[in-house]
N, C-alpha and C positions, 0 to 999 in steps of 0.2 A: 537429401536430408528430409526426414519426415516431420510433420508438424510437431510432435512431441519433442523431438531432438532440439528444434528451434524454441522450445518453451512455450508453445501454443497448444491449443486443442483440448488438453485435459485439464479442466480447472483445477481439480484437487491437485494435481502434480504442480501446476504453476503456483497455487496458493501455498504449498508446502516448500517450494523453493524460495518464494518471497519471504515466507516466515523464517526459514533458516537463514537467510540472508539478514533480516532484521535482527535476529537474537545474536547474530555475531558482533554487531556494533557494540562499542563500549558502554558498559552499564545497562545494556538492554536486558530486559526481562519479560515474560509472558504473564498476563493475568486474564481473567475470565469474568468480567463485570457482565451482567445481562445473559451470562451462560455462552457468551461468544468469546473468541480470542482476540485480544489486542496486545500490542507490544509497547511497553513504556520505557521511559528513561527519566529517572529523577521523579518518579510517581506521575509522570505526564505521558498521555498516550501520544505516540506518533505514527501509528498505523493500526487500523482495524481490519480483521480478517473475518468477515462474516461468511458462514457457510452457505447462506441463501436460505429462504424460507418461503412459507405460503404468503403471497400478497393478496389481500382481499380482492376478488374479482379478476385477478391476473394470472393466476396459476403460480407456480414456483418460480421464484427469482434465482437468478445464477449467483455462485459465490461471488463476493466482492473484495476488493481492496479500497480502503479509504485512506488517503494521504493528504498532508497539509503542504500546499505548493503556493508560496508567497512569489516566486519569480513569475513575472507575467507570461513569458515564454512558455516555461514548463507547465504553468496553469492553463493556458490555451491549448498546448499541445494535448495535455491529459483531457481536457473538456471536448476535444475533437474525436476522442476514442468512441467507437459505437456504444451506445447506452450509457455512457459517462453522464453523471448529474452532479450539480452542487450538493453537498451533503446537507441532510435535513437538520431539523432542530436549530436552524440558525447557523450551523457550522459553515455553510457554503459561503456566507459573507465574509468569512476570516480566512478563505482560501482553500477549505477542505473540499476534495473532489473523491466521488465515489465511482469506481471503475468496475464493470463486469469483468469475470475472468472466464478465460477458456474458450471463448467463441472464435471461429477462424479468423475473424478479422480483429480479435481483441489485441491490445499491446502485449508482446512477448515478456516473458520473465525477467529478462535483462534490463529492458526499459521500466518495467514496474520496480525493480531493485534501484533503478537509478532514482525514481520518484520517492522511494522509500528512503533513500540516503538524504535526499533534499528535506524530506519532511523531518527526518532526524536532525539535521543541522538546524532546523528552524526551532525544534522543541529542546535540544539538548543544551546543558550548560556548556559554556565556552571551553572548559577544562576538558570535557569529553570530545568535544569536536576538535580540539588540538590533538588529542591522543589519536583519534581517527586519522588526522592529517599526518601524524607521525607515522603511524602504520603505513600508510600509503607511501610515504617517502622512502621508508626503510625497506 
């Protein structure tokens, strides 16, 4: 199986797979504040999907996914990913983690989708989380 088939390697393909997964969650919709893609539920962001940009003095940054992980184990796992950082603007203190996409040793799309679902469960209203659970059970 090649790297793309496992969900690694092509940052844009990984980003689109994660984006598609996020948009399938109950009540999820895409918005574009700051000209970048975010997915929201109940007017609250649960995943940022930045395409990457020029970082002063550092060259281009890779595309990233940013999720809120309040479970200590998931948070620690995400922070162990190569290049992962607590999210800026004080969001890192609340459990937000920014993860670069597409590097050979980056988390695969399936794991990223698991983290997106956890972020969704943290942000979404209980009735939508219950709807997600009902889908999974049915």
